[in-house]
C-alpha positions as CSV (number, residue, x, y, z in Angstrom):
1,M,-37.5,124.0,-35.1
2,S,-39.0,125.0,-38.5
3,V,-42.1,127.1,-39.1
4,T,-44.2,126.7,-42.2
5,I,-46.5,129.2,-43.7
6,P,-49.8,127.8,-45.0
7,V,-50.0,127.9,-48.8
8,G,-53.3,129.8,-48.7
9,K,-51.9,132.6,-46.5
10,K,-48.7,132.9,-48.6
11,M,-50.7,133.2,-51.8
12,E,-53.0,135.8,-50.2
13,Q,-50.0,137.9,-49.3
14,E,-48.4,137.7,-52.8
15,E,-51.7,138.5,-54.5
16,K,-52.4,141.6,-52.4
17,K,-51.2,144.4,-54.7
18,S,-52.1,148.1,-54.5
19,L,-54.1,150.1,-57.0
20,A,-51.2,152.4,-57.3
21,T,-49.1,149.5,-58.7
22,F,-51.5,149.0,-61.5
23,L,-52.7,152.5,-62.3
24,S,-49.9,154.9,-61.1
25,D,-49.2,156.3,-64.6
26,D,-52.8,156.4,-65.8
27,E,-55.6,158.9,-65.4
28,V,-58.6,157.3,-63.6
29,K,-62.1,158.2,-62.6
30,I,-63.2,157.1,-59.2
31,V,-66.8,157.1,-58.1
32,W,-67.6,156.9,-54.4
33,R,-70.4,157.6,-51.9
34,E,-69.7,159.5,-48.8
35,D,-73.1,159.2,-47.3
36,S,-75.2,156.0,-47.0
37,N,-78.2,158.2,-48.0
38,L,-79.0,157.0,-51.6
39,D,-80.9,160.3,-52.3
40,K,-77.6,162.1,-52.6
41,P,-75.6,161.7,-55.8
42,P,-72.2,160.0,-55.6
43,K,-68.9,161.9,-55.8
44,V,-66.6,161.7,-58.8
45,G,-62.9,162.4,-58.9
46,R,-60.5,162.3,-61.9
47,G,-56.8,162.3,-61.8
48,K,-53.8,160.0,-61.0
49,I,-53.6,157.7,-58.1
50,L,-50.6,158.8,-56.1
51,N,-50.7,156.1,-53.5
52,D,-53.0,153.8,-51.6
53,D,-52.9,151.7,-48.4
54,D,-55.2,149.3,-46.7
55,N,-57.9,151.9,-46.1
56,F,-57.4,154.9,-48.5
57,V,-56.7,155.9,-52.1
58,Y,-54.9,159.2,-52.7
59,L,-56.1,160.8,-55.9
60,S,-54.6,163.9,-57.3
61,G,-56.1,165.9,-60.2
62,D,-56.6,169.4,-61.6
63,K,-58.8,170.5,-58.7
64,G,-56.5,169.2,-56.0
65,T,-55.9,166.0,-54.0
66,V,-58.6,163.9,-52.4
67,I,-58.3,161.0,-50.0
68,V,-61.1,158.4,-50.5
69,N,-61.9,155.6,-48.1
70,K,-61.7,152.3,-50.1
71,K,-64.9,151.0,-48.4
72,D,-66.8,153.9,-50.1
73,I,-65.5,153.3,-53.6
74,I,-68.2,152.2,-56.1
75,A,-66.0,152.1,-59.3
76,V,-62.6,152.8,-60.7
77,K,-62.3,153.4,-64.4
78,Q,-59.1,153.9,-66.3
79,L,-59.4,156.8,-68.7
80,P,-58.1,156.5,-72.3
81,K,-54.7,158.0,-72.9
82,E,-54.7,161.2,-75.1
């Protein structure tokens, strides 16, 4: 008995790569919103992405480490190398 994996599902698994894979050596700026209240300004973090999983991004910078929920991220910008 053989089991086949649908092509679409296989492609989806191969294309799913982490942010840390692409940006692990680069300084980034992440903008996110912790509160759905649009009157409050968004949060900004700068540093290096240490790791990420299905739900969170782990960002470490000069002021410490922050764990950001991926659902709350507005933008990720790669900063120029010095």
